[in-house]
C-alpha positions as CSV (number, residue, x, y, z in Angstrom):
1,M,92.2,58.4,120.7
2,N,94.5,61.3,119.1
3,I,92.8,64.4,119.4
4,Y,93.6,68.0,117.5
5,V,93.6,71.3,119.7
6,G,93.7,74.0,117.7
7,N,93.2,78.0,117.6
8,L,95.4,78.2,120.6
9,N,96.6,81.6,122.0
10,Y,100.4,81.4,120.8
11,R,101.6,82.2,124.6
12,V,99.9,79.2,125.7
13,R,102.8,76.6,127.1
14,E,102.4,72.9,127.6
15,K,101.7,73.3,131.4
16,D,98.7,75.6,130.4
17,L,97.4,73.3,128.1
18,K,97.8,70.1,130.6
19,E,96.0,72.1,133.1
20,I,92.7,72.8,130.9
21,L,92.8,69.0,129.5
22,S,93.7,67.0,132.5
23,P,90.3,67.2,134.2
24,F,88.9,64.9,131.7
25,G,91.3,62.0,132.0
26,E,94.9,60.8,131.6
27,L,97.1,62.6,129.1
28,S,99.1,59.9,127.3
29,S,101.0,62.5,125.3
30,V,100.9,66.2,124.4
31,K,102.5,67.4,121.1
32,M,102.8,71.1,120.9
33,I,103.5,71.6,117.3
34,K,106.1,74.4,116.6
35,D,107.8,76.3,113.9
36,R,110.9,74.2,112.4
37,E,112.9,77.5,111.7
38,T,111.9,79.9,114.7
39,G,110.9,77.1,117.5
40,R,107.6,79.2,118.0
41,F,104.6,77.5,118.9
42,K,101.9,77.4,115.9
43,G,98.9,77.6,117.7
44,Y,98.1,73.9,118.1
45,A,98.7,70.4,119.6
46,F,97.9,66.9,119.4
47,V,96.8,65.0,122.4
48,E,96.4,61.6,123.1
49,M,94.0,59.8,125.6
50,T,91.5,57.0,126.0
51,D,88.5,56.9,123.5
52,E,86.0,57.6,126.3
53,E,87.8,60.3,127.8
54,G,88.7,61.7,124.5
55,R,85.1,62.0,123.7
56,A,84.2,63.6,126.7
57,M,86.8,66.3,126.4
58,I,86.0,66.9,122.7
59,T,82.3,67.2,123.9
60,G,83.4,69.6,127.3
61,L,85.9,71.7,125.5
62,H,85.0,72.4,121.5
63,G,84.0,76.1,121.1
64,T,85.0,77.2,124.6
65,E,87.2,80.1,125.1
66,F,91.0,79.7,126.4
67,R,93.3,82.9,127.1
68,G,91.4,84.7,124.6
69,R,90.6,82.4,121.7
70,T,87.6,79.7,120.9
71,M,89.3,76.5,120.8
72,V,89.0,73.7,118.1
73,V,88.7,70.4,119.8
74,K,88.2,67.3,117.4
75,E,89.4,63.9,116.7
76,A,92.6,64.1,114.7
77,E,92.5,63.0,110.9
78,P,94.9,60.2,110.3
79,R,97.7,61.9,108.3
80,P,97.6,61.2,104.3
């Protein structure tokens, strides 16, 4: 399952994100989206994990606060 994790603090690093997400299961991949020109983190990421673990993570983390911001965690929509 591909999961969108958004509204993250711009100072969040990959290890921080993995730390909060890993209790829900094994992460197949974590892609932190960065600005092409500046290389700065844009405040959202895509995470891949099994469907069952992904649903548990969405239920457990959507709307919770992390580093001063309320996270948006939902199933990623396919690219058009």
